[in-house]
C-alpha positions in Angstrom: -61.0 72.3 258.7 -63.6 74.3 260.4 -63.4 77.2 257.7 -64.2 74.6 255.2 -66.9 72.5 256.7 -68.6 76.5 257.1 -67.7 77.0 253.3 -69.2 73.7 252.9 -72.6 74.2 254.2 -72.9 77.6 253.2 -72.7 76.1 249.1 -75.0 73.2 250.2 -77.5 75.8 251.4 -77.2 77.6 248.5 -77.8 74.5 246.1 -80.8 73.2 248.7 -82.4 76.7 247.8 -81.6 76.6 244.1 -83.6 72.8 244.4 -86.5 74.0 245.9 -86.7 76.5 242.9 -86.3 74.0 240.6 -82.7 74.4 239.2 -80.6 71.2 239.3 -76.8 71.4 240.8 -74.0 71.1 238.7 -72.8 67.5 239.2 -69.2 69.0 240.1 -70.9 71.0 242.8 -72.3 67.7 244.3 -69.0 66.0 244.1 -67.2 68.4 245.8 -69.9 69.0 249.0 -69.2 64.8 248.9 -65.5 65.0 249.0 -65.6 67.8 251.4 -67.7 65.4 253.6 -65.1 62.4 253.3 -62.5 64.6 254.4 -64.5 65.9 257.3 -64.7 62.1 258.1 -61.1 61.4 257.8 -60.3 64.7 260.0 -62.2 63.3 262.8 -60.6 60.0 262.2 -57.7 61.6 263.1 -58.6 63.4 266.2 -59.7 60.1 267.6 -56.1 57.8 266.9 -54.7 61.5 268.8 -56.6 61.6 271.5 -55.8 57.5 272.0 -51.8 58.5 272.3 -52.8 61.0 274.8 -54.1 58.2 277.3 -52.3 56.9 280.3 -50.9 53.8 278.5 -49.3 56.0 275.6 -47.7 58.0 277.9 -45.9 55.7 279.6 -45.0 53.9 276.5 -45.5 56.2 273.4 -45.6 54.3 270.3 -43.3 55.9 267.3 -45.6 54.1 264.6 -48.8 56.2 265.6 -47.0 58.8 266.0 -45.8 58.2 262.4 -49.4 57.3 260.9 -50.9 60.3 262.4 -48.4 62.8 261.2 -48.7 61.0 257.5 -52.6 61.5 257.7 -52.4 65.1 259.1 -50.1 65.9 256.1 -52.6 64.1 253.5 -55.7 66.6 254.8 -53.4 69.3 254.5 -53.0 68.8 251.0 -56.7 68.0 250.5 -58.1 71.2 252.5 -56.0 73.1 249.8 -56.8 71.8 246.8 -60.8 71.7 248.0 -60.7 75.2 249.2 -59.4 76.3 245.5 -62.0 74.3 243.9 -64.6 75.9 245.8 -63.8 78.9 245.6 -63.7 78.8 241.8 -67.5 77.8 241.6 -68.3 81.3 242.2 -72.1 82.0 242.0 -72.5 79.2 239.2 -73.5 76.3 241.3 -76.2 75.1 239.2 -76.8 74.2 235.6 -77.9 77.3 233.8 -79.7 75.5 231.0 -81.8 73.6 233.6 -84.6 74.3 235.8 -87.6 72.1 236.8 -89.5 72.8 239.5 -90.3 69.8 242.1 -94.4 70.8 241.2 -96.0 72.6 238.7 -99.2 73.9 239.4 -101.9 72.8 237.0 -105.0 74.6 236.3 -108.5 73.5 237.2 -111.6 73.7 239.5 -111.2 74.0 242.8 -112.8 71.3 245.2 -112.9 73.6 248.2 -116.2 73.4 250.2 -117.1 69.9 248.7 -116.4 67.9 251.7 -116.4 64.3 249.6 -113.8 65.3 247.4 -111.9 66.7 250.5 -111.9 63.7 251.8 -110.8 61.9 248.7 -108.0 64.2 248.7 -106.7 63.7 252.3 -107.1 59.9 251.9 -104.8 60.2 248.9 -102.6 61.9 250.8 -102.4 59.3 253.7 -101.8 56.6 250.9 -99.1 58.6 249.8 -97.7 58.2 253.2 -98.3 54.6 253.6 -94.8 53.0 252.7 -96.8 49.8 251.7 -98.5 51.4 248.7 -96.9 52.1 245.2 -99.3 52.4 242.9 -103.0 54.0 243.6 -105.8 53.3 241.3 -108.4 56.1 241.1 -111.1 55.0 239.3 -114.9 56.2 238.5 -117.4 57.3 235.9 -116.4 59.4 233.1 -117.4 63.1 234.6 -117.4 62.5 238.1 -114.6 64.7 239.0 -111.4 62.4 238.8 -109.4 64.5 237.3 -110.2 67.4 239.1 -109.5 65.9 242.2 -105.7 64.8 241.4 -105.1 68.1 239.8 -106.3 69.6 243.3 -103.9 67.0 244.9 -100.9 68.1 242.6 -101.8 71.7 243.7 -102.1 70.7 247.2 -98.5 69.3 247.2 -97.0 73.1 246.1 -98.5 74.4 249.7 -97.8 71.2 252.2 -95.0 71.8 255.0 -92.3 69.1 254.4 -90.9 69.6 257.5 -94.0 68.3 259.1 -94.9 65.2 256.2 -91.8 64.8 254.5 -92.9 61.6 252.8 -94.6 64.1 250.9 -91.2 66.0 249.6 -91.2 64.2 246.2 -88.3 65.4 243.8 -90.3 66.0 241.0 -94.3 65.3 240.5 -94.9 64.2 236.9 -98.0 64.7 235.5 -99.2 62.8 232.3 -102.4 63.0 230.3 -102.6 59.4 228.7 -103.9 59.6 225.3 -107.2 57.5 224.4 -106.8 54.0 222.7 -104.7 53.0 221.0 -102.6 54.4 223.4 -98.8 55.4 221.6 -96.1 54.7 224.6 -94.1 57.4 222.9 -96.5 59.9 223.5 -96.6 58.9 227.1 -92.8 59.2 227.3 -92.6 62.6 225.3 -94.6 64.1 228.0 -92.5 62.8 230.9 -89.2 64.0 229.1 -90.5 66.9 228.7 -91.4 67.5 232.1 -87.4 66.5 233.4 -86.1 68.3 230.9 -84.6 65.6 229.3 -83.6 65.4 225.3 -84.5 62.3 223.7 -84.2 61.3 220.2 -87.3 61.2 218.8 -86.5 58.8 216.2 -85.0 56.4 219.2 -86.3 53.3 220.0 -89.0 53.1 223.3 -86.2 50.9 224.9 -83.9 53.0 224.4 -86.1 56.3 225.8 -87.6 54.1 228.4 -84.0 53.4 229.9 -82.9 56.9 229.6 -86.5 58.3 231.7 -85.7 55.3 234.2 -82.1 56.5 234.6 -83.3 60.3 235.3 -86.4 59.5 237.9 -83.8 57.3 239.6 -81.5 60.5 239.7 -84.2 61.7 242.1 -84.3 60.8 245.7 -88.4 60.1 245.2 -91.3 61.0 242.5 -94.7 60.8 241.5 -96.3 60.0 238.7 -99.6 60.9 238.0 -101.0 59.1 234.8 -104.5 60.7 234.4 -107.5 59.0 232.1 -106.0 55.7 231.6 -108.3 53.7 228.9 -105.7 50.6 228.5 -103.5 49.0 231.0 -99.6 50.8 230.2 -96.7 48.7 231.3 -94.7 51.3 233.6 -91.4 49.5 232.5 -92.3 50.1 228.8 -92.8 54.0 229.4 -89.4 53.5 232.1 -91.1 54.9 235.5 -89.4 52.4 237.5 -91.1 51.1 241.1 -88.5 52.7 243.7 -88.8 53.0 247.6 -90.6 56.3 248.4 -92.0 56.6 244.6 -95.2 56.7 243.9 -97.8 56.5 240.7 -101.5 57.3 240.4 -103.6 56.3 237.7 -107.2 57.2 236.9 -109.5 55.7 235.1 -113.3 54.7 234.5 -112.0 51.3 234.5 -111.5 49.4 237.8 -110.2 46.5 235.5 -107.1 48.9 234.1 -106.4 50.1 237.8 -105.8 46.2 238.6 -104.0 45.0 235.5 -101.5 48.0 236.1 -101.0 46.1 239.5 -102.4 49.0 241.9 -102.0 48.3 245.1 -105.3 50.1 246.3 -108.4 51.3 244.4 -110.3 54.4 245.5 -113.8 54.8 243.9 -115.0 58.2 243.4 -118.9 58.5 243.9 -121.3 61.5 242.8 -121.9 64.7 245.0 -124.7 64.9 247.2 -127.6 67.2 246.9 -126.3 70.1 248.7 -122.8 70.1 247.2 -124.3 69.6 243.8 -126.4 72.9 244.6 -123.0 74.4 245.6 -121.5 73.8 242.5 -124.4 74.4 240.3 -125.1 78.2 242.0 -121.0 78.4 241.6 -121.4 77.8 237.8 -124.9 79.5 236.8 -124.2 82.6 238.8 -127.1 84.8 241.0 -129.7 84.5 238.1 -130.3 80.8 240.1 -130.8 82.2 243.0 -134.1 84.0 241.8 -137.5 83.5 243.7 -138.9 82.7 240.1 -135.8 80.6 238.8 -134.6 79.0 241.5 -137.5 76.2 241.8 -136.3 75.1 238.5 -132.9 75.3 239.0 -133.0 73.0 241.6 -134.8 70.6 239.4 -132.3 70.9 237.1 -129.4 70.6 239.3 -131.3 67.1 240.2 -131.5 66.0 236.9 -127.3 65.7 237.1 -127.7 63.8 239.6 -124.4 64.7 241.9 -122.5 64.2 238.3 -119.9 67.3 238.7 -119.5 67.3 234.7 -122.9 67.5 234.0 -123.4 70.1 236.8 -120.4 72.6 235.9 -121.2 72.5 231.8 -125.0 72.8 232.4 -125.2 75.3 235.2 -122.8 77.1 233.1 -125.0 76.9 229.9 -127.9 78.5 231.6 -125.5 81.5 232.9 -126.8 84.7 232.1 -130.4 83.6 231.1 -132.7 85.6 232.2 -136.2 84.0 231.3 -138.4 81.3 233.0 -139.2 80.2 229.7 -135.4 79.6 229.0 -135.0 77.6 232.1 -138.3 75.5 232.0 -137.3 74.5 228.3 -134.0 73.5 229.3 -135.4 71.2 232.3 -138.0 69.5 229.6 -135.0 68.6 227.5 -133.1 67.2 230.1 -136.0 65.3 231.3 -136.4 63.9 227.8 -132.6 62.6 227.7 -132.0 65.6 225.3 -128.8 67.6 225.4 -129.8 71.3 225.7 -127.2 72.5 223.8 -124.2 71.9 221.9 -121.8 72.1 224.9 -123.6 69.7 226.9 -123.9 67.2 223.8 -119.7 67.8 223.0 -118.6 68.2 226.8 -121.0 65.4 229.1 -122.8 63.3 226.5 -119.7 62.2 224.4 -117.6 62.1 227.2 -119.7 59.4 228.8 -120.3 57.5 225.3 -116.5 57.1 225.0 -117.1 54.4 228.0 -119.3 52.8 226.4 -117.6 52.9 222.4 -114.8 50.8 224.4 -116.7 48.1 225.7 -115.8 45.0 224.0 -118.1 43.4 221.3 -117.4 39.5 220.9 -119.6 37.1 218.8 -121.0 35.6 221.8 -122.1 38.5 223.9 -123.6 41.9 222.8 -122.6 44.0 225.9 -123.6 47.2 224.4 -126.9 46.0 223.5 -127.1 44.7 227.2 -126.1 48.3 228.6 -128.8 50.0 226.4 -131.5 47.6 227.5 -130.5 49.0 231.3 -132.1 52.5 230.2 -135.7 50.6 229.9 -136.0 50.3 233.6 -136.6 53.7 235.6 -134.8 53.2 238.9 -133.4 49.9 240.6 -132.8 46.9 238.4 -133.1 43.4 239.9 -130.2 41.4 238.7 -131.7 38.0 238.0 -134.7 40.0 236.2 -132.3 41.8 234.2 -130.1 38.9 232.9 -133.1 37.2 232.1 -134.3 39.7 230.0 -130.9 39.5 228.2 -131.2 36.1 228.1 -134.5 36.3 226.1 -133.4 38.6 223.5 -130.1 37.1 222.6 -127.6 39.5 224.2 -125.8 36.9 225.5 -125.2 34.6 223.5 -126.0 31.2 222.4 -126.1 28.6 225.4 -127.0 25.3 226.0 -128.1 25.7 229.3 -129.2 28.9 231.5 -126.6 28.6 233.9 -124.4 29.3 231.8 -126.0 32.2 230.2 -126.3 33.0 234.0 -122.9 33.3 234.4 -122.3 35.0 231.5 -124.7 38.0 232.9 -123.3 38.2 236.1 -119.8 38.6 234.3 -121.2 41.4 232.0 -122.9 43.5 235.0 -119.3 43.0 237.1 -117.6 44.8 233.8 -120.3 47.4 233.1 -120.1 48.0 236.8 -115.9 48.3 236.6 -116.4 50.9 233.8 -118.7 53.0 235.7 -121.8 52.3 233.6 -123.6 50.7 235.8 -124.2 50.8 240.1 -124.6 48.7 242.8 -128.2 48.9 244.6 -129.2 46.9 247.8 -131.1 44.3 247.2 -129.4 42.2 244.6 -130.4 44.9 242.1 -128.5 47.4 240.1 -129.0 50.8 238.5 -127.9 53.5 235.9 -127.4 56.7 236.8 -129.3 59.7 236.0 -127.5 61.0 233.4 -126.0 58.0 231.9 -129.4 56.7 231.5 -130.0 59.6 229.4 -127.1 59.3 227.4 -128.2 55.7 226.5 -131.4 56.8 225.5 -129.7 59.5 223.4 -127.4 56.6 222.0 -130.0 54.3 220.9 -132.5 56.8 219.8 -132.0 55.9 216.0 -133.1 52.2 217.0 -136.2 53.1 218.9 -135.1 52.7 222.3 -138.4 54.1 224.1 -139.6 54.9 227.4 -143.3 56.9 227.1 -146.1 57.8 228.9 -148.7 58.6 225.8 -148.4 55.3 222.8 -149.1 58.2 220.5 -145.6 58.5 220.3 -144.7 54.8 219.3 -143.4 54.5 215.8 -143.3 51.4 214.1 -139.1 50.8 214.0 -139.5 51.1 218.3 -137.6 48.0 218.9 -138.2 47.9 222.6 -141.0 49.6 224.6 -141.4 50.5 228.6 -144.2 52.6 230.0 -146.4 53.8 232.6 -150.0 53.7 231.6 -153.5 53.1 233.0 -155.4 52.0 230.0 -154.0 50.4 226.8 -155.9 50.7 223.5 -157.8 48.4 221.3 -155.8 49.6 218.2 -152.1 50.6 218.1 -149.9 51.0 215.5 -148.1 47.6 214.5 -144.3 47.6 216.1 -143.0 44.3 213.8 -139.8 45.0 215.0 -140.3 45.4 218.9 -138.9 42.6 220.8 -139.2 43.8 224.8 -142.5 44.9 225.9 -142.0 46.0 229.6 -145.3 46.9 231.1 -144.2 46.2 235.1 -145.1 48.3 237.9 -148.3 49.7 236.5 -150.4 49.2 239.2 -153.1 50.9 237.6 -153.3 48.8 234.4 -156.3 46.0 234.9 -157.2 45.1 231.3 -155.1 44.4 228.4 -157.1 44.6 225.3 -157.8 41.2 223.1 -156.3 42.9 220.1 -153.2 44.7 221.9 -150.9 41.9 221.6 -151.1 41.4 218.1 -149.0 44.5 217.8 -145.9 42.9 218.8 -145.3 39.9 216.3 -141.8 39.3 217.4 -142.0 40.0 221.2 -139.1 37.7 222.9 -140.2 39.6 226.6 -143.3 40.2 228.1 -143.1 41.5 231.7 -146.2 42.5 233.3 -145.1 42.0 236.8 -146.9 44.2 239.8 -149.9 45.1 237.7 -153.5 44.5 238.4 -154.7 42.6 235.4 -157.3 39.5 236.0 -156.8 37.7 232.9 -154.7 37.5 229.7 -156.1 37.9 226.3 -156.3 34.6 224.5 -153.8 36.8 221.8 -151.0 36.1 223.6 -150.9 32.6 222.3 -149.9 34.3 218.9 -146.9 35.4 220.1 -145.0 32.3 218.6 -141.3 34.0 219.2 -142.2 34.9 223.2 -139.4 33.7 225.1 -140.0 35.3 228.5 -143.4 35.8 230.1 -143.0 37.3 233.5 -146.0 37.9 235.7 -144.5 38.4 239.3 -147.3 39.8 241.5 -149.7 40.1 239.6 -152.2 39.5 242.5 -155.4 39.4 240.7 -154.5 37.4 238.2 -156.4 34.0 238.8 -155.8 32.1 235.6 -154.1 31.9 232.3 -155.6 31.0 228.7 -154.1 28.3 226.4 -150.3 28.7 225.8 -149.7 25.4 224.0 -148.4 27.7 220.4 -146.0 29.8 222.6 -143.3 26.8 221.5 -140.0 29.3 222.2 -140.8 30.1 225.6 -138.1 29.6 227.7 -139.2 31.6 231.0 -142.4 31.4 233.0 -142.6 33.2 236.0 -146.1 33.3 237.8 -144.8 33.8 241.8 -147.1 36.0 243.6 -150.4 35.3 241.3 -153.7 33.4 242.6 -153.4 30.5 239.7 -156.0 28.0 240.4 -154.7 25.4 237.6 -151.7 24.6 235.2 -152.7 26.5 232.0 -153.9 24.4 229.5 -151.1 23.0 226.9 -148.7 23.5 229.3 -147.3 20.0 228.2 -146.2 21.6 224.8 -143.8 24.1 226.1 -140.9 21.6 225.6 -138.0 24.2 225.8 -139.4 25.8 229.1 -135.9 26.2 231.3 -137.4 28.0 234.1 -140.9 27.8 235.5 -142.0 29.5 239.2 -145.4 28.7 239.3 -147.8 29.1 242.7 -149.4 26.3 243.4 -151.2 27.1 247.2 -154.3 28.5 245.0 -154.8 25.1 243.0 -158.0 23.6 243.4 -157.0 20.2 242.1 -153.5 18.2 241.7 -151.2 18.8 238.9 -152.1 16.3 236.1 -149.3 13.3 235.7 -147.3 13.6 232.7 -147.1 17.4 232.7 -143.2 17.9 234.2 -142.5 14.7 232.1 -142.6 16.4 229.0 -140.8 19.3 230.0 -137.0 17.9 229.5 -135.1 21.2 229.4 -136.0 22.7 232.9 -133.9 24.0 234.9 -135.2 25.8 237.3 -138.3 24.3 239.4 -140.1 26.9 241.8 -143.2 25.3 243.1 -145.1 27.4 246.2 -143.5 26.7 249.4 -147.1 26.6 251.0 -149.2 23.6 252.4 -151.9 24.0 250.2 -149.4 23.6 247.0 -148.2 20.2 248.3 -146.7 18.0 245.7 -147.5 14.2 246.3 -145.3 11.2 246.0 -146.0 10.4 242.1 -145.5 14.1 240.8 -142.3 14.1 242.8 -141.1 10.6 241.2 -141.8 12.3 238.0 -139.7 15.5 239.2 -136.9 13.4 240.1 -136.1 12.5 236.4 -136.0 15.7 234.9 -132.2 15.5 233.7 -131.2 18.8 233.1 -132.8 20.0 236.8 -130.3 22.0 238.6 -132.6 24.3 241.2 -135.7 23.0 242.8 -138.6 24.8 245.3 -141.2 22.5 246.7 -143.7 21.9 249.1 -144.0 17.9 250.2 -147.4 16.2 251.3 -146.7 14.9 254.3 -148.6 12.4 254.3 -147.1 10.7 251.1 -144.0 10.6 252.5 -144.3 7.1 253.3 -145.0 6.5 249.2 -141.8 8.2 248.2 -138.8 6.4 247.1 -136.1 6.0 249.9 -133.1 6.2 247.3 -133.0 10.0 246.8 -129.4 10.0 245.0 -130.8 12.1 242.2 -130.8 15.1 244.1 -126.6 15.1 244.1 -127.4 17.0 240.5 -129.0 19.7 242.2 -127.1 22.9 242.8 -129.8 24.7 244.8 -133.0 23.1 246.4 -135.8 24.2 249.1 -137.6 21.2 250.3 -140.4 21.6 252.8 -142.6 18.9 254.5 -145.5 19.6 257.0 -146.8 22.6 258.5 -146.2 25.5 260.8 -147.3 25.9 264.5 -145.3 28.4 265.6 -145.9 32.5 265.6 -142.6 33.3 264.3 -142.6 31.2 261.2 -139.1 29.7 259.9 -137.8 31.1 256.5 -135.5 29.9 254.5 -132.2 31.6 254.2 -131.5 33.8 250.9 -128.1 32.3 251.2 -128.9 28.7 251.9 -128.3 26.8 248.9 -129.2 23.0 249.7 -132.0 23.5 252.7 -134.6 21.1 253.8 -137.5 22.3 256.4 -139.5 19.8 258.6 -142.1 21.0 260.2 -144.4 18.9 263.0 -142.7 16.1 261.4 -141.8 12.7 263.2 -138.0 12.2 261.8 -137.5 9.1 263.3 -140.1 7.1 261.9 -139.1 8.3 258.9 -135.8 8.3 259.1 -134.7 6.4 256.1 -136.1 8.9 253.7 -134.8 12.1 255.7 -131.2 10.3 256.0 -131.6 10.0 252.4 -132.3 13.5 251.8 -130.1 15.3 254.2 -127.0 13.6 252.3 -127.4 16.2 250.2 -128.2 19.2 252.2 -126.1 22.0 253.7 -129.3 23.6 255.9 -131.5 21.9 257.9 -134.8 23.9 259.4 -136.9 21.5 262.2 -139.8 23.2 263.8 -142.3 21.2 266.0 -140.4 17.9 265.0 -140.7 14.6 266.9 -137.4 12.1 267.3 -135.1 15.2 266.5 -132.9 14.1 269.5 -132.4 10.5 268.4 -131.8 10.7 265.2 -128.9 13.2 265.2 -127.3 11.5 267.5 -126.9 8.3 265.3 -126.5 9.7 261.9 -123.7 11.7 260.6 -124.1 14.3 258.0 -121.3 15.6 257.2 -122.7 18.5 254.4 -125.0 20.1 256.8 -123.4 23.7 257.9 -126.4 25.2 259.3 -129.2 23.7 262.0 -132.2 26.0 263.0 -134.2 24.1 265.6 -137.9 25.8 266.8 -140.0 24.7 269.0 -138.6 21.1 269.5 -138.5 19.6 272.7 -135.2 18.4 274.1 -135.2 15.5 277.4 -131.8 16.4 278.7 -132.1 13.7 280.6 -132.8 10.7 278.4 -128.9 10.5 277.2 -125.9 10.4 279.6 -123.4 8.5 277.1 -121.2 10.7 274.6 -121.4 10.1 271.0 -117.7 8.6 269.5 -118.0 10.8 266.6 -119.7 14.6 266.1 -122.7 13.7 263.8 -122.3 17.6 262.6 -118.7 18.1 262.2 -119.2 20.9 259.6 -121.6 22.8 261.2 -120.9 26.6 261.3 -124.3 28.2 262.3 -126.7 27.2 264.6 -129.8 28.9 265.3 -131.9 27.7 268.5 -135.4 29.4 269.1 -138.5 28.8 271.3 -136.9 25.8 273.0 -137.5 25.7 276.4 -135.7 23.3 278.3 -132.0 24.3 277.1 -129.7 25.9 279.9 -127.0 26.6 278.0 -125.1 25.5 274.9 -122.6 23.3 276.3 -125.3 21.0 277.5 -127.3 21.0 274.3 -124.2 19.8 272.7 -123.8 17.4 274.8 -127.1 16.2 274.4 -127.1 15.9 270.3 -123.4 14.7 270.5 -121.7 18.1 268.7 -118.4 19.3 269.3 -119.2 22.7 267.6 -115.4 22.1 266.1 -116.3 24.8 263.2 -118.6 26.9 264.7 -119.1 30.4 263.3 -122.4 31.6 264.1 -124.8 31.3 267.3 -128.4 32.8 267.6 -130.4 32.3 270.5 -134.1 33.4 270.8 -136.7 33.2 273.2 -135.4 30.1 275.3 -136.9 31.0 278.5 -134.7 28.1 280.6 -131.5 29.7 279.4 -129.5 31.2 282.5 -125.7 31.4 280.7 -124.9 30.7 276.9 -121.8 29.2 277.6 -119.5 28.0 280.6 -115.7 27.4 280.8 -114.0 24.7 282.7 -115.0 21.2 283.3 -113.6 20.2 279.9 -115.5 22.5 277.8 -114.7 26.1 276.1 -116.0 28.7 273.9 -115.9 27.1 270.5 -112.7 28.7 268.6 -113.9 29.9 265.5 -117.0 31.2 267.1 -117.3 35.1 265.6 -121.1 36.2 265.9 -123.3 35.2 268.4 -126.9 37.0 269.0 -129.3 36.7 272.1 -132.7 38.2 272.5 -136.0 37.7 274.7 -134.1 35.0 277.1 -135.7 36.3 280.6 -133.5 34.1 282.7 -130.3 34.7 281.2 -128.2 36.1 283.7 -124.7 36.0 282.4 -123.0 35.3 279.2 -120.1 32.8 280.2 -119.9 31.7 283.2 -116.5 30.9 284.9 -115.9 27.4 286.1 -112.3 26.8 285.6 -109.9 28.0 283.3 -109.4 27.5 279.8 -106.5 27.9 277.3 -108.5 28.9 274.2 -109.2 32.1 273.4 -112.3 32.7 270.7 -112.5 35.4 268.2 -116.0 36.5 268.6 -116.2 39.9 266.4 -120.1 40.8 266.3 -122.5 40.6 269.5 -126.2 41.5 269.4 -128.2 41.7 272.7 -131.6 42.2 272.4 -134.6 42.5 275.2 -132.4 40.5 278.0 -134.2 41.4 281.4 -132.0 39.6 283.6 -128.3 39.8 281.8 -126.3 41.8 284.0 -122.8 40.5 282.9 -121.0 39.4 280.0 -118.6 36.9 282.4 -115.4 36.5 284.0 -113.7 35.3 280.6 -112.6 39.0 279.7 -110.1 37.6 276.9 -113.1 36.2 275.4 -114.2 39.4 274.1 -110.8 41.2 273.5 -111.4 40.8 269.4 -114.7 42.0 269.6 -115.7 44.7 266.5 -119.3 45.2 266.8 -121.4 45.5 270.0 -125.1 46.1 269.8 -127.5 46.3 272.9 -131.0 47.3 273.4 -133.4 46.5 276.3 -130.6 45.0 278.4 -131.1 47.5 281.5 -129.3 45.3 283.9 -125.7 45.6 282.0 -124.1 48.4 283.7 -120.3 47.4 282.6 -118.6 46.6 280.0 -115.8 43.9 280.3 -112.3 45.3 280.6 -111.4 43.7 277.6 -113.7 45.8 275.4 -113.2 49.1 277.5 -109.1 48.4 276.1 -109.8 47.2 273.0 -108.3 48.2 269.8 -110.2 46.2 267.7 -113.7 47.9 268.8 -115.5 50.0 266.1 -118.9 49.8 266.6 -121.3 50.3 270.0 -125.2 50.6 269.3 -127.8 51.1 272.3 -129.6 53.3 274.0 -128.3 56.6 274.9 -129.6 56.2 278.5 -127.9 52.8 278.8 -124.6 54.4 277.9 -124.9 57.2 280.4 -125.5 54.9 282.9 -122.9 52.7 282.3 -120.1 52.3 285.0 -116.0 53.0 284.0 -112.9 51.8 286.0 -111.7 54.6 284.2 -113.3 57.5 282.7 -110.5 57.5 279.9 -111.8 54.1 278.9 -115.0 55.3 278.2 -113.6 58.8 276.0 -111.8 56.0 274.1 -114.9 54.6 272.8 -117.3 57.7 272.7 -116.6 57.9 268.9 -117.7 54.2 268.5 -120.9 55.1 270.3 -124.3 55.4 267.8 -127.5 55.5 269.5 -130.3 53.2 268.1 -133.5 54.8 266.7 -136.3 53.9 269.4 -138.9 52.1 266.3 -136.1 49.4 265.6 -137.7 46.1 265.9 -135.8 42.6 266.8 -136.3 41.7 263.5 -134.4 45.0 261.8 -131.8 43.8 264.0 -131.5 40.1 263.5 
């Protein structure tokens, strides 16, 4: 038996070596190895029975039946030994299928990512995901030419080099590469590539179902497999192809479209970003050669590289096209072409522009939406594009289809933006903005060149066929070529533009969109009243504009945005704008009250934003007129405090508003409270006697989600005696709280759904529990707490005596509370373990301790500390926590901290980041 098992191990070693070289063992060899293993198990079983027969019990009373059984088993083993020995010797050296050789991984030629830190990080991340048992399908997505194919080619080749003895989960039986054809996708072509890779013969005339079955059976023979589907444009059903989902086996999808990855049920999606400046230049140099290093050419070469904006395909193609070009004039010409969005040679046009245009061509057009025009419109903007601004222009142009309401059109616009982001034609930018990649903007201009999409700096370039214009200019001419087809004129951000000639706008009779935001114009010409097709007039931040001409002829106007202007009165003809849906009109400079009857004529208004300023306060009669607008969904308004007593107490009409910001009164504190951008239904009361106006306030608050109180009287009694289930945020500033006024507890929580509490400049609050008792609050759903300039505050919470830290509290920020010595004071035990994840501490000169309730901090993920010099030690729960990710503070504070064990400090070093000295409190909170 020993000889036979040794012989088996020799044959098994040879077959494993052959498998690593891509050969497949003969089925009879595999079967023979399995038979020898079974015989070895039987042999070991017989040995155990013999050993049992030699025990003391059997020596005293031997059993013949056991002896007979062992003898029979030994006879059978002897016969099998002889047979298996003969079969094994008959194999000779013919252990594998001669016509079959399949390497586990085949090398695929392609550019290396060596030296590209971002690509290397992405490669390592995919390798990690391949080892994750919870991940089966990985989606890799990004714009055309961004390097998805290059990344997975490098991944494929990396699998050739990896030591699988160290990383065994990366040892796949076979790695299959498939370049998926563009739509319409032919499943047979995908199956043919897989079958060819597996050396699997399939009937070309057979059905897709039959071929899928054969591929599936073949892949199941591997211990594991990896299938890479590159450049997928439409979702593919893996079962239709024949790729089974088995434990240990993986599928990688690369696509331009996030939606494709999700439709193919990817377990995780990885977005591929552009290269940074240094990586871009290194890649450009690699492909352009030494000529790019010449003193006279290098500045131009770097500018050309910057025009590629980190897109690898553009860098490689354009740099290669410049290789060997030694004349400065050639580089200057190439740079000029790129700036004009013109492909400087055939390769750039076919290998870069056409690649991106395929994404454009794939956009799904419908009768109710022109998504291709939506995309092309984005190229009119030189940089970041405000989302709301873009959607309004699309709406005015008619790209979003016909909608009864702006709200529906806006929803369609958001959907369109998300779809363009999902196919990598738009990118997310900060502050509710999106942007176009520079190369993608160039492609958009190249695509739509024939239809006159224009971005010009010299007006002489304008042709009569132009449809949309965007340019930066200082002076506009009186006479301009008539542009009868032009529908958009974007002149925003022209800060040197001070005057629009009287006849200039007459050159654009079909204009739908006019944007003059950020210009220095002092007036609009009367000729604007001739733009009968105008749907959107945008005048944001025209700080010098104090009056508008008559606009009563603009019968199709749907949007008038004058936010940030100094208008002193309503323009003449305002009541004639019966199609107006959005009106943003500042009242702070108005010399007279708004005429009654104006809003009564604007029955289609959905959004009405009047400036939040005391000088532009609206009286009772005007407010009543606004309350009867049947389609109003969003309202921002400043109400005259003196007229509140004349207003109706029944405000049930506010139920139809989805968003409102209503302010009453005048601010008195140096730190003015402003509305949170996320607030949807907010009321702000400033210097207001709440209790004496409780009927009106109570009626309004029934529909509010956010309440801001500043320097208000009667607050305590009002809140204790009312219940507002809808309020989720309460901000109290500079309001007096008499802690001795109430001793009885409230039966019910007046704010049962409160999630955010902010208290500022309230000097007599000592801790949050006392404040809660004063107002009758339970804090059962409190998630966020902000405390600022509360100079009597000695601790934030105390634990014990029937009180504990709110269990749902996740974020705490405390600043400039000079007497605060401890965050949590321990007065007794508590079974509640809060889940505080974020803690901001700023300028707390007396704060020494976090508190004894160390369990409170075991879920902490982010800690920010500045100007809290008395904090010398972190609670043990933070030191030992596995959840902590970020600690930000001053280096001097970090170096002075005391530690129970230096290993705790070492384990947290990677979490610590020093804060820039110039950050203010507002930068933090």
